[in-house]
Structures are given as structure tokens and as C-alpha cells.
C-alpha positions as CSV (number, residue, x, y, z in Angstrom):
1,M,20.2,-2.6,-67.0
2,P,21.8,-2.4,-63.8
3,A,18.3,-1.6,-62.3
4,A,16.6,-4.3,-63.5
5,A,19.8,-6.3,-61.3
6,D,19.3,-4.7,-58.3
7,S,15.3,-5.0,-58.5
8,T,15.9,-8.7,-59.3
9,A,18.2,-9.0,-56.1
10,A,15.9,-6.8,-53.9
11,T,12.9,-9.5,-55.1
12,N,14.8,-12.6,-54.1
13,A,16.4,-11.2,-51.0
14,R,15.6,-13.0,-47.7
15,P,14.3,-10.5,-44.8
16,N,16.9,-9.8,-42.1
17,T,15.4,-11.6,-39.2
18,S,16.8,-13.3,-36.0
19,W,13.7,-15.6,-35.4
20,P,14.8,-19.1,-35.6
21,S,14.4,-21.4,-38.3
22,P,14.0,-25.0,-38.5
23,A,17.0,-25.1,-41.0
24,S,19.2,-23.3,-38.2
25,P,21.2,-25.2,-36.0
26,A,20.2,-25.6,-32.4
27,H,21.3,-22.8,-30.0
28,S,23.4,-23.6,-27.5
29,S,25.5,-21.9,-24.5
30,A,28.6,-22.3,-26.3
31,T,27.1,-19.8,-29.3
32,A,26.0,-17.0,-26.5
33,D,27.8,-14.0,-25.7
34,S,26.0,-13.1,-23.2
35,P,22.9,-13.9,-20.6
36,N,20.8,-11.3,-22.3
37,E,21.3,-13.2,-25.5
38,T,20.5,-16.3,-23.9
39,I,17.1,-14.7,-22.7
40,S,16.3,-13.2,-25.7
41,Y,16.7,-16.3,-27.9
42,L,14.3,-18.3,-25.4
43,A,12.0,-15.5,-25.5
44,R,11.9,-15.7,-29.1
45,L,11.8,-19.4,-29.2
46,A,8.9,-19.3,-26.9
47,E,6.8,-17.1,-29.5
48,T,6.9,-19.9,-31.5
49,M,5.5,-22.4,-29.3
50,L,2.0,-20.7,-28.9
51,T,-0.5,-23.0,-27.2
52,P,-3.5,-23.7,-29.6
53,A,-5.5,-21.3,-27.8
54,E,-2.9,-18.6,-27.8
55,R,-2.4,-19.1,-31.5
56,A,-6.2,-18.7,-31.9
57,E,-6.3,-15.5,-29.9
58,R,-3.6,-14.1,-32.3
59,A,-5.5,-15.3,-35.5
60,R,-8.7,-13.3,-34.1
61,A,-6.6,-10.4,-33.5
62,A,-5.1,-10.1,-36.7
63,L,-8.6,-11.0,-38.5
64,K,-10.0,-7.9,-36.3
65,E,-7.3,-5.6,-37.1
66,W,-7.4,-6.8,-40.8
67,N,-10.6,-6.2,-41.6
68,G,-12.4,-5.7,-38.4
69,Y,-14.2,-8.7,-38.5
70,V,-15.4,-10.2,-34.9
71,P,-17.2,-13.5,-34.9
72,T,-20.0,-13.6,-32.3
73,P,-19.4,-16.8,-30.4
74,A,-22.4,-18.5,-32.1
75,E,-20.1,-18.0,-35.3
76,Q,-17.3,-19.1,-33.9
77,A,-18.7,-22.4,-32.7
78,D,-20.1,-23.0,-35.8
79,L,-16.7,-22.5,-37.6
80,D,-15.1,-24.4,-34.8
81,S,-17.3,-27.5,-36.0
82,E,-17.0,-27.3,-39.5
83,L,-13.2,-27.0,-39.4
84,D,-13.7,-30.4,-36.9
85,R,-15.9,-31.9,-39.4
86,R,-13.4,-31.2,-42.0
87,L,-10.2,-32.6,-40.2
88,A,-12.6,-35.7,-39.4
89,Q,-13.3,-36.1,-42.8
90,V,-9.5,-35.7,-44.2
91,T,-8.1,-38.2,-41.2
92,S,-10.3,-40.8,-42.1
93,R,-8.9,-40.9,-45.4
């Protein structure tokens, strides 16, 4: 039964990424080995701090790539107003 144990370990394993996580300690210059690593860290950190417009654009690009859907400006306005309505409903509770 070693195969079952191996598949369970593989299923439960976390992906090996270098992205900062909220649980990881803050990066400091004391932990950087080189200026390039600091720059690389800052670039990855900047990727997590996108503006709402940038996040929306990435979401639209991912949706288009995933299933080819590209909403028209009218559809997008309708979706935005529906989202605003739902958010207002939730925040008023």
C-alpha cells in the first residue's frame, strides 16, 4: 500500500511557490542575499497589490482565455450595476 500513501502525500502537498503569503514574515533587507532578490521580491509583492481596474482587466482577460466570453460595454455596465446593487444590499444589513 505505499502507492496510496504516496498519492495522499501528493494530494495534501502544498505547491512550491515563491509568492509571499500573509502568514509569512515580512521581508527585510536583512534576509535578502542580493539586490536582485530584493527587486524580485518587490516585483512579486507589487503583483499582489493591483488596483481594482487592473484586477478587473486581468479577470476579463482570464475569462476570455478560459471560455472566449467578452462582454459588450452594455453587458459590462449591467453586470457592474448588478454587483453594485448586491454590495449595497449586503452592506446595509
